[in-house]
N, C-alpha and C positions, 0 to 999 in steps of 0.2 A: 545187652544183658547176657551174661554167660552163666550157665548153671552146670553144676556137677552133682550127680546123685541119681537116685532111683525114685520109684513111685511111692515107696513106703519109708525110705530111710532118711538120709540127710540131704537137704537141698542147700547148696552153697552158690550164691549168685553175686554179681557185681554189676552195677549200673554205671554207664558212662554219660556224663553231661554233654560230651561232644561226639557227634556221629563219627564213625570210622572215616578217617581222611579229612574230617571237617576242620574248620578253623574258628567256628563260632559255637558257643554253648547254646543248647536248646533253651527255649523259653521255659521259665520255671513252672508255669502252669501245665504246659504240655508234658514236661518231664515228670512232674508229680503224677499226672493222670496215667502216663505210661507205666510208671513204677507200680501204681495201684492195680492197673489192669493185669500186668504180668504176675504180680503176687496173688491176685484173685485167682488166676488160672492155676497157679501152683497149689493153692489151698483147696481148690475144687478137685484137682487131680489127686492130691495126697493130704487130706485134712489133718492127719496125725504126724506128718513129717516134721522133723526139726528143721527150721528155716533159719539159715545164716546168710546175711546179706552184707557184703563188703562195701565200704565207702569208695569214693572216687580215688583213682590213682592219678592224681594231678597235683601240681604245685599249689601250695596254699595261697600264693599271690596271683594265681591264674596264668603265670608265665606268658607264653606267646598268645594265649587265648585271652585277650584283653577284656572281653566281655564276661569273663569268668573270674574277675578279681575277687569276688566273694564266693569262692568255692565252698566255704563253710555253709552257705545257704543251701547248696545242693546236697551236701552231706546231711544237713538237718532234715531235708525232705526225704532222703533215703532212710535215715534213722526213724523218722516218724512212720513211714510206710512199713518198715520192718516190724516196728512195735505194734502197729495197728493190725498186722497180720500174724500176731503172736509169734514173732520171730526175734532174732538177735541181730544187732547191728555191730559191725566191726570196722573201725576207722583205719584208713591207710594214708591220708595226706601227709602225716608226719613222717611216714616211711619214705614217701616220694621225696620229701624235702631233704632227706639225709643222703647227700651226694654219693656215698659209697654204695648205695643200693641201685645205682644206674651207672652205666659206662658213659663217658663223654661221646658226643657225636663224632662219627667218622672212624672209630676204632674197627679194624678188620674183625669180623665175627666168624663167618664160615662162608665158603664159596666166594661169591662176588659181593656178599652182603657186608654192610658195616653197621655199627651201632647207631642208634638215632637219638640217644640222650633222653629218651622218654621211657622205653620199656625197661622193666626190672632186669638186672643181671642175676647171676647166681646168688649173690648176697641178698639182693632184693627179693628174689623168690623165697629164699630161706626166711627172711624177715616176715613176709606175708604168711608163709606156712606157720611160723611160730606165733604170729598174731591170732590166726585161726585156732591153732592148737591150744593156746592159753584161754581164748574165749570159750572153747568147748570143754575146758577143764581136763585136758589130756596130758 
């Protein structure tokens, strides 16, 4: 889960069905409970904050995470928890599926690093920003 924001303002978060560096999606029950627990903490800390929760940044078919073939189920869990916590859900899977939002694997990026085919490139970050911007009516 990543959050951007303050104690009284806007909380923007994103849940990941796959732990960092992992190859398997988390069990849906545990994932659901973790989403609820984190959003409970946010609501306790900032009951009046605008809560904006982004969906999974993953391919709609699960990609190499074969146990995530139904990523829509995880997005539905995220959306349900966002709404239960009086927040807003913003989907991203369609943005991931749009290839120009990611560089192919192995493209030199900076220093000794290369792109991994997963993380958003500049166009992808712009698309995510625009999705949040539109959801917030800005």
